C-alpha positions in Angstrom: 40.5 27.5 20.0 38.8 28.4 16.7 35.6 26.6 15.8 37.1 25.2 12.6 39.8 23.5 14.7 37.3 22.3 17.2 35.2 20.7 14.5 38.2 19.1 12.9 39.4 17.6 16.2 35.9 16.3 16.9 35.9 14.7 13.4 39.3 13.1 14.1 37.9 11.6 17.4 34.8 10.4 15.6 36.9 8.7 12.9 38.9 6.9 15.6 35.7 5.7 17.1 34.3 4.6 13.7 37.6 2.8 12.9 37.3 0.9 16.2 40.5 2.5 17.5 38.7 3.9 20.5 36.1 2.0 22.4 34.6 1.7 25.9 37.5 -0.4 27.1 40.1 2.3 26.4 38.0 5.4 26.6 40.0 6.7 29.6 43.1 6.8 27.3 41.3 8.8 24.5 43.6 11.8 24.5 46.8 9.7 24.6 45.6 7.4 21.8 44.5 10.0 19.4 46.7 13.0 20.0 49.9 11.6 21.4 50.6 8.2 19.8 51.0 9.4 16.2 51.6 12.8 14.6 48.5 14.7 13.9 50.1 16.3 10.9 53.1 15.0 9.0 55.2 17.4 7.0 56.2 21.0 7.3 54.2 22.0 4.2 51.0 20.2 5.5 51.4 21.8 8.9 51.9 25.3 7.5 48.8 24.8 5.4 46.8 23.5 8.4 47.8 26.7 10.3 46.8 28.9 7.3 43.6 27.0 6.6 42.5 27.7 10.2 43.7 31.3 10.1 46.1 30.6 13.0 48.9 33.2 13.4 52.2 31.4 13.7 53.4 33.6 16.5 50.2 33.0 18.5 50.6 29.3 17.9 54.2 29.3 19.2 53.1 31.4 22.2 50.2 29.0 23.0 52.6 26.0 22.9 55.2 27.9 25.0 52.7 28.9 27.7 51.3 25.4 27.9 54.7 23.8 28.2 56.0 26.3 30.8 52.8 25.7 32.9 52.8 21.9 32.6 56.5 21.0 32.3 58.3 24.1 33.6 60.2 24.5 30.3 59.6 25.1 26.6 61.0 22.2 24.6 59.0 21.9 21.3 61.1 22.7 18.3 60.0 25.8 16.5 58.9 24.5 13.1 55.5 24.3 11.6 55.1 20.5 12.0 56.1 20.4 15.7 54.1 23.5 16.6 50.9 22.3 14.7 51.2 18.8 16.3 51.6 20.3 19.8 48.6 22.6 19.2 46.5 19.6 18.2 47.7 17.9 21.4 46.8 20.9 23.6 43.5 21.6 22.0 42.6 17.9 21.8 43.1 17.8 25.6 41.0 20.9 26.0 38.2 19.6 23.8 38.0 16.2 25.6 38.0 17.9 29.0 35.0 20.0 28.0 32.9 17.0 27.0 30.6 15.1 29.4 30.8 11.4 28.7 31.3 8.0 30.2 30.7 5.8 27.2 31.5 5.9 23.5 27.9 6.5 22.7 27.8 9.5 25.0 31.0 10.7 23.5 29.7 10.4 20.0 26.6 12.4 20.9 28.7 15.1 22.4 30.9 15.3 19.3 28.1 15.4 16.8 26.7 18.4 18.6 29.9 20.5 18.0 
């Protein structure tokens, strides 16, 4: 995952904390709440621009999603369009980022995210 994406995802998590969306009572559902309940990016143009802004090759993005889905679900089901691929990348990389952090409380999570 590129550093620019890592920083953006960290910022999204911090925004969810600051907005009161994520707190100590639901911290175990962090990934689900932030990266699976709503679309990360809405619109094909916005998703295409997000990929370009982070210098992500479209074919690499599709391959990352394909490999993840084959490993986890046994089949590749994400539609191949910029919006679906970008949202699935955010889901995958959000999961990766959260799993790398060492936290039990919102305060610890915030400290980890500010150090990215």
